[in-house]
C-alpha positions as CSV (number, residue, x, y, z in Angstrom):
1,X,-60.9,20.6,15.1
2,X,-62.1,17.0,15.0
3,X,-63.2,15.2,11.8
4,X,-66.6,13.6,12.4
5,X,-66.6,12.0,8.9
6,X,-63.1,10.6,8.9
7,X,-62.5,11.4,5.2
8,X,-61.2,15.0,5.3
9,X,-64.5,16.7,4.4
10,X,-64.5,18.8,7.5
11,X,-61.0,20.1,6.6
12,X,-62.2,21.1,3.1
13,X,-65.2,22.9,4.5
14,X,-63.1,24.7,7.0
15,X,-60.6,25.9,4.3
16,X,-63.5,27.0,2.1
17,X,-65.0,29.1,5.0
18,X,-61.6,30.5,5.8
19,X,-61.2,31.7,2.2
20,X,-64.6,33.2,2.2
21,X,-63.9,35.1,5.5
22,X,-60.6,36.7,4.1
23,X,-61.1,40.3,2.9
24,X,-61.0,41.0,-0.9
25,X,-59.0,44.0,-2.2
26,X,-60.7,46.4,-4.5
27,X,-59.2,46.9,-7.9
28,X,-57.2,49.9,-8.7
29,X,-59.4,50.9,-11.6
30,X,-61.9,52.5,-9.2
31,X,-59.6,55.6,-9.2
32,X,-61.3,56.8,-12.4
33,X,-64.4,57.8,-10.3
34,X,-62.2,59.7,-7.9
35,X,-60.4,61.5,-10.7
36,X,-63.7,62.4,-12.3
37,X,-64.8,63.9,-9.0
38,X,-61.6,65.9,-8.6
39,X,-61.4,67.2,-12.2
40,X,-64.3,68.0,-14.4
41,X,-62.6,69.1,-17.6
42,X,-62.2,66.6,-20.4
43,X,-58.6,67.4,-21.5
44,X,-57.4,67.1,-17.9
45,X,-59.1,63.8,-17.6
46,X,-57.5,62.6,-20.8
47,X,-54.1,63.7,-19.6
48,X,-54.6,62.0,-16.3
49,X,-55.8,58.8,-17.9
50,X,-52.7,58.8,-20.1
51,X,-50.4,59.3,-17.1
52,X,-52.3,56.5,-15.3
53,X,-51.8,54.2,-18.3
54,X,-48.1,55.0,-18.3
55,X,-47.9,54.3,-14.6
56,X,-49.7,51.0,-15.0
57,X,-47.4,50.1,-17.8
58,X,-44.3,50.8,-15.6
59,X,-45.7,49.2,-12.5
60,X,-47.3,45.7,-12.3
61,X,-51.1,45.9,-12.0
62,X,-52.5,44.2,-8.8
63,X,-54.8,41.2,-9.7
64,X,-57.3,39.4,-7.6
65,X,-55.4,37.3,-5.1
66,X,-56.1,33.8,-4.1
67,X,-54.3,33.9,-0.7
68,X,-51.8,36.8,-0.8
69,X,-51.2,39.8,-3.2
70,X,-48.4,39.3,-5.8
71,X,-46.5,42.5,-4.7
72,X,-45.7,40.9,-1.2
73,X,-42.9,38.3,-1.0
74,X,-43.4,36.0,2.0
75,X,-40.4,34.9,4.0
76,X,-39.3,31.3,3.6
77,X,-40.2,30.3,7.2
78,X,-43.8,31.4,6.6
79,X,-44.0,29.6,3.2
80,X,-42.7,26.4,4.8
81,X,-45.2,26.7,7.7
82,X,-48.1,27.4,5.1
83,X,-47.1,24.3,3.1
84,X,-47.1,22.2,6.3
85,X,-50.6,23.3,7.4
86,X,-52.8,20.8,5.4
87,X,-50.8,17.7,6.2
88,X,-50.6,18.6,9.8
89,X,-54.3,19.2,10.0
90,X,-55.0,15.9,8.3
91,X,-52.6,14.1,10.6
92,X,-54.3,15.8,13.6
93,X,-57.8,14.8,12.4
94,X,-56.6,11.2,11.8
95,X,-54.9,11.1,15.2
96,X,-58.1,12.4,16.8
97,X,-60.2,9.8,15.0
98,X,-57.7,7.1,16.0
99,X,-57.9,8.3,19.7
100,X,-61.7,8.2,19.6
101,X,-61.7,4.7,18.1
102,X,-59.2,3.6,20.7
103,X,-61.2,5.2,23.5
104,X,-64.4,3.4,22.3
105,X,-62.5,0.2,22.2
106,X,-61.0,0.7,25.6
107,X,-64.5,1.5,27.0
108,X,-65.9,-1.8,25.5
109,X,-63.0,-3.7,26.9
110,X,-63.5,-2.1,30.3
111,X,-67.1,-3.1,30.2
112,X,-65.9,-6.7,30.1
113,X,-65.1,-8.6,33.3
114,X,-61.4,-9.2,32.5
115,X,-59.3,-6.2,31.5
116,X,-56.3,-6.9,29.3
117,X,-52.9,-5.1,30.0
118,X,-52.7,-3.8,26.4
119,X,-55.3,-1.0,27.4
120,X,-52.9,0.2,30.1
121,X,-50.1,0.3,27.6
122,X,-52.2,2.4,25.1
123,X,-52.9,5.1,27.6
124,X,-49.5,6.8,27.3
125,X,-49.7,6.7,23.5
126,X,-53.1,8.3,23.7
127,X,-51.8,11.0,26.0
128,X,-48.9,11.7,23.6
129,X,-51.3,11.9,20.6
130,X,-53.5,14.4,22.4
131,X,-50.4,16.5,23.3
132,X,-49.3,16.4,19.6
133,X,-52.9,17.4,18.6
134,X,-52.7,20.4,20.9
135,X,-49.3,21.4,19.6
136,X,-50.6,21.2,16.0
137,X,-53.7,23.3,16.8
138,X,-51.4,25.9,18.4
139,X,-49.2,26.0,15.3
140,X,-52.2,26.3,13.0
141,X,-53.6,29.2,15.0
142,X,-50.2,30.9,14.9
143,X,-49.9,30.5,11.1
144,X,-53.5,31.8,10.7
145,X,-52.7,34.9,12.7
146,X,-49.5,35.4,10.6
147,X,-51.5,35.1,7.4
148,X,-54.1,37.6,8.7
149,X,-51.4,40.1,9.6
150,X,-49.8,39.7,6.2
151,X,-53.2,40.3,4.5
152,X,-53.7,43.4,6.6
153,X,-50.2,44.6,5.6
154,X,-51.0,44.0,1.9
155,X,-54.2,45.9,2.3
156,X,-52.4,48.8,3.9
157,X,-49.8,48.9,1.2
158,X,-52.5,49.0,-1.5
159,X,-54.4,51.8,0.3
160,X,-51.1,53.8,0.6
161,X,-50.5,53.2,-3.1
162,X,-54.0,54.6,-3.9
163,X,-53.5,57.6,-1.7
164,X,-50.1,58.3,-3.3
165,X,-51.6,58.1,-6.8
166,X,-54.5,60.4,-5.7
167,X,-52.0,62.9,-4.2
168,X,-49.9,62.8,-7.3
169,X,-52.9,63.4,-9.5
170,X,-54.1,66.3,-7.3
171,X,-50.7,67.9,-7.4
172,X,-50.5,67.7,-11.1
173,X,-54.0,69.2,-11.4
174,X,-53.0,72.1,-9.1
175,X,-49.9,72.7,-11.1
176,X,-51.9,72.8,-14.4
177,X,-54.4,75.2,-12.8
178,X,-51.5,77.4,-11.6
179,X,-49.9,77.4,-15.1
180,X,-53.3,78.2,-16.6
181,X,-53.9,81.0,-14.2
182,X,-50.5,82.4,-15.0
183,X,-51.4,82.5,-18.7
184,X,-54.5,84.5,-18.0
185,X,-54.1,88.3,-18.1
186,X,-56.6,89.0,-15.2
187,X,-54.7,86.9,-12.7
188,X,-51.8,88.6,-10.9
189,X,-48.3,87.0,-11.2
190,X,-47.0,84.5,-8.6
191,X,-44.3,87.0,-7.5
192,X,-46.9,89.5,-6.5
193,X,-48.7,86.8,-4.5
194,X,-45.6,85.4,-2.9
195,X,-44.0,88.8,-2.0
196,X,-46.3,89.6,1.0
197,X,-46.1,86.0,2.0
198,X,-42.3,86.1,2.0
199,X,-42.5,89.4,4.0
200,X,-44.8,87.8,6.5
201,X,-42.4,84.9,6.7
202,X,-39.4,87.1,7.3
203,X,-41.3,88.9,10.0
204,X,-42.3,85.6,11.6
205,X,-38.7,84.5,11.4
206,X,-37.5,87.8,13.1
207,X,-40.1,87.3,15.8
208,X,-38.9,83.7,16.2
209,X,-35.3,84.9,16.5
210,X,-36.4,87.5,19.1
211,X,-38.3,84.9,21.0
212,X,-35.2,82.6,20.9
213,X,-33.0,85.4,22.2
214,X,-35.6,86.1,24.9
215,X,-35.6,82.4,25.8
216,X,-31.8,82.3,25.9
217,X,-31.8,85.4,28.2
218,X,-34.4,83.7,30.4
219,X,-32.3,80.6,30.4
220,X,-29.2,82.6,31.5
221,X,-31.3,84.4,34.1
222,X,-32.7,81.1,35.4
223,X,-29.2,79.6,35.6
224,X,-27.9,82.6,37.5
225,X,-30.9,82.4,39.8
226,X,-30.2,78.7,40.3
227,X,-26.5,79.5,41.1
228,X,-27.6,82.1,43.6
229,X,-30.1,79.7,45.2
230,X,-27.3,77.1,45.4
231,X,-25.0,79.6,47.1
232,X,-27.8,80.6,49.4
233,X,-28.4,77.0,50.3
234,X,-24.6,76.6,51.0
235,X,-24.6,79.7,53.2
236,X,-27.7,78.4,55.1
237,X,-26.0,75.0,55.6
238,X,-22.8,76.8,56.8
239,X,-24.9,78.9,59.2
240,X,-26.7,75.8,60.5
241,X,-23.4,74.1,61.0
242,X,-22.1,77.1,62.9
243,X,-25.3,77.2,65.0
244,X,-24.9,73.5,65.8
245,X,-21.3,74.2,66.8
246,X,-22.4,77.1,69.0
247,X,-25.0,74.9,70.7
248,X,-22.3,72.2,71.3
249,X,-20.0,74.8,72.8
250,X,-22.7,76.2,75.0
251,X,-23.5,72.7,76.2
252,X,-19.8,72.1,76.9
253,X,-19.6,75.4,78.7
254,X,-22.5,74.4,80.9
255,X,-20.9,71.1,81.7
256,X,-17.6,72.8,82.5
257,X,-19.4,75.3,84.8
258,X,-21.0,72.4,86.6
259,X,-17.7,70.7,87.0
260,X,-16.2,73.9,88.3
261,X,-19.0,74.2,90.9
262,X,-18.3,70.6,91.9
263,X,-14.6,71.3,92.2
264,X,-15.4,74.4,94.3
265,X,-17.6,72.4,96.6
266,X,-14.9,69.8,96.9
267,X,-12.4,72.6,97.7
268,X,-14.7,73.9,100.4
269,X,-15.0,70.5,101.9
270,X,-11.2,70.1,101.8
271,X,-10.9,73.5,103.5
272,X,-13.3,72.5,106.2
273,X,-11.4,69.2,106.7
274,X,-8.1,71.1,106.7
275,X,-9.4,73.5,109.4
276,X,-10.7,70.6,111.4
277,X,-7.3,68.9,111.1
278,X,-5.6,72.1,112.1
279,X,-7.8,72.4,115.2
280,X,-7.2,68.8,116.0
281,X,-3.4,69.3,115.6
282,X,-3.6,72.4,117.9
283,X,-5.5,70.4,120.4
284,X,-2.9,67.6,120.1
285,X,-0.1,70.1,120.5
286,X,-1.7,71.4,123.7
287,X,-2.2,67.8,124.9
288,X,1.4,67.1,123.9
289,X,2.6,70.1,126.0
290,X,0.5,69.0,128.9
291,X,1.9,65.5,128.5
292,X,5.4,66.9,128.3
293,X,4.8,68.7,131.5
294,X,3.4,65.6,133.0
295,X,6.2,63.5,131.7
296,X,8.7,66.0,133.0
297,X,7.0,65.7,136.3
298,X,7.2,61.9,136.0
299,X,10.5,60.6,134.7
300,X,9.1,57.3,133.8
301,X,7.0,58.7,131.0
302,X,10.0,60.2,129.0
303,X,10.1,57.4,126.4
304,X,6.4,57.7,125.8
305,X,6.7,61.4,125.4
306,X,9.4,61.0,122.8
307,X,7.2,58.5,120.9
308,X,4.3,61.0,121.0
309,X,6.6,63.8,119.7
310,X,7.7,61.6,116.8
311,X,4.0,61.0,115.9
312,X,3.3,64.7,116.2
313,X,6.1,65.4,113.8
314,X,4.6,62.8,111.4
315,X,1.2,64.5,111.7
316,X,2.8,67.8,110.9
317,X,4.4,66.4,107.8
318,X,1.1,65.0,106.7
319,X,-0.4,68.4,107.4
320,X,2.2,69.9,105.1
321,X,1.5,67.4,102.4
322,X,-2.2,68.1,102.7
323,X,-1.5,71.8,102.3
324,X,0.6,71.2,99.2
325,X,-2.2,69.0,97.7
326,X,-4.8,71.6,98.5
327,X,-2.7,74.2,96.8
328,X,-2.4,71.9,93.8
329,X,-6.2,71.4,93.7
330,X,-6.6,75.2,93.8
331,X,-4.2,75.6,90.9
332,X,-6.1,72.9,88.8
333,X,-9.4,74.6,89.6
334,X,-7.9,77.9,88.4
335,X,-6.8,76.2,85.2
336,X,-10.3,74.8,84.6
337,X,-11.6,78.3,85.1
338,X,-9.1,79.7,82.6
339,X,-10.2,77.0,80.1
340,X,-13.8,78.0,80.5
341,X,-13.0,81.7,80.2
342,X,-11.0,80.9,77.0
343,X,-13.8,79.0,75.3
344,X,-15.2,82.1,73.6
345,X,-11.9,83.7,72.8
346,X,-9.9,83.5,69.6
347,X,-7.5,80.7,68.8
348,X,-4.5,83.0,69.5
349,X,-5.7,84.0,73.0
350,X,-6.3,80.5,74.3
351,X,-4.1,79.3,77.1
352,X,-4.8,75.6,77.4
353,X,-6.2,73.1,74.9
354,X,-9.1,70.8,75.7
355,X,-7.0,67.6,75.6
356,X,-4.5,68.9,78.2
357,X,-7.4,70.0,80.3
358,X,-8.9,66.5,80.2
359,X,-5.6,65.0,81.1
360,X,-5.2,67.4,84.1
361,X,-8.8,66.6,85.0
362,X,-7.9,63.0,85.2
363,X,-4.8,63.7,87.2
364,X,-6.9,66.0,89.5
365,X,-9.5,63.2,90.0
366,X,-6.7,60.8,90.9
367,X,-5.2,63.3,93.3
368,X,-8.6,63.9,94.9
369,X,-9.0,60.1,95.4
370,X,-5.5,60.0,96.9
371,X,-6.5,62.9,99.2
372,X,-9.6,61.1,100.2
373,X,-7.6,58.0,101.0
374,X,-5.1,60.1,103.0
375,X,-8.0,61.8,104.8
376,X,-9.4,58.4,105.8
377,X,-5.9,57.4,107.0
378,X,-5.6,60.7,108.9
379,X,-9.0,60.1,110.5
380,X,-8.0,56.6,111.5
381,X,-4.7,58.0,112.9
382,X,-6.6,60.7,114.8
383,X,-8.9,58.1,116.3
384,X,-5.8,56.0,117.3
385,X,-4.2,59.2,118.7
386,X,-7.4,59.9,120.7
387,X,-7.3,56.4,122.1
388,X,-3.6,56.9,122.9
389,X,-4.5,60.3,124.5
390,X,-7.1,58.6,126.7
391,X,-4.6,55.9,127.7
392,X,-2.0,58.6,128.4
393,X,-4.5,60.6,130.5
394,X,-5.3,57.5,132.5
395,X,-1.6,56.8,133.0
396,X,-1.0,60.4,134.0
397,X,-3.9,60.2,136.5
398,X,-2.4,56.9,137.9
399,X,1.0,58.6,138.0
400,X,-0.4,61.7,139.7
401,X,-2.2,59.5,142.2
402,X,1.0,57.5,142.7
403,X,3.0,60.7,143.1
404,X,0.5,62.1,145.6
405,X,0.6,58.8,147.5
406,X,4.3,58.9,147.5
407,X,4.5,62.5,148.6
408,X,1.9,61.8,151.3
409,X,3.9,58.9,152.5
410,X,7.1,60.9,152.5
411,X,5.4,63.7,154.4
412,X,4.0,61.2,156.8
413,X,7.3,59.5,157.3
414,X,9.0,62.9,157.7
415,X,6.4,63.9,160.3
416,X,6.9,60.6,162.2
417,X,10.6,61.2,162.2
């Protein structure tokens, strides 16, 4: 709000317009027209006017206000803000006028060829003045809004007061009418009018009590239903957990069956290898017997035959160890089969726990690896024995040829003799 005149006339015009825009409260004496509309009899009007005069004597009569009604007490902060509004507005207008004059002076100075440094120094002061002006405008708007809200509150209070007076007058009029009606002979007494109403009220209260009882019964029924639903949910959850356990057990059972099949196949392979080894041992025993006969025939091969016998004994010992390991593998396979069979039995009928079965499975795998290593060693020994057999056969052939040559020579010498 800038002051174009510079003497405060704009402020006075603004205050005058603001006072004209403020709403005026109607006087409380307009209630006579309302009372005349409500009551048409003269004695009632006289009595009501007397009561109104007594009320106005007791309560202070609202007068035409200048800024606020006399019934409302403003807080001290609002009063202080209201007292500061005119000087702040004047200071704001003066600051705005000074800034305009300074801006015109700075423009004139800028139009000159040489610019003085005082213009640069005045720029921060001008900015600070504009900021102060904006703050003052904000405070002014805030105080105006507070004043408008207080005026609205005062108007509401006066309207409520008028409504209360009208309600009071209407209640008094109805009471007078009721008393006048009781005095008449034609009108029935109040007890006769109130008795059916009280009976209806009792019936309504009884119905309300019945409805409340029904609501309580329904609440109890709903609570029981909710409890039953919770129990059903729990049973369903337990059944789902059991079903998941059954699925897990079935999966474990299938895995164990697969492992049993693998163990059975490994046992079959071990049986085949055992049979092959037995056949090889039998062949070796036959070759040993033949070699023994050949060695007996040739006394030079006695030491070799003894070495071969010792190796055959070692092979027999290895054969026995293989038999024992095969029996142990069969026992472990039988235990695994017992565990699988006991999966679906009760806790009292079970023979072996799962942890023990896992430990025995690990031991069985280790023993199977040892058996494989021993089988590899036995195969290598069999190969070496086959090579020795070939060597021994060659030696036997050489010995036989030597013996034949020696016998032929002896025969020839004997024939010559």
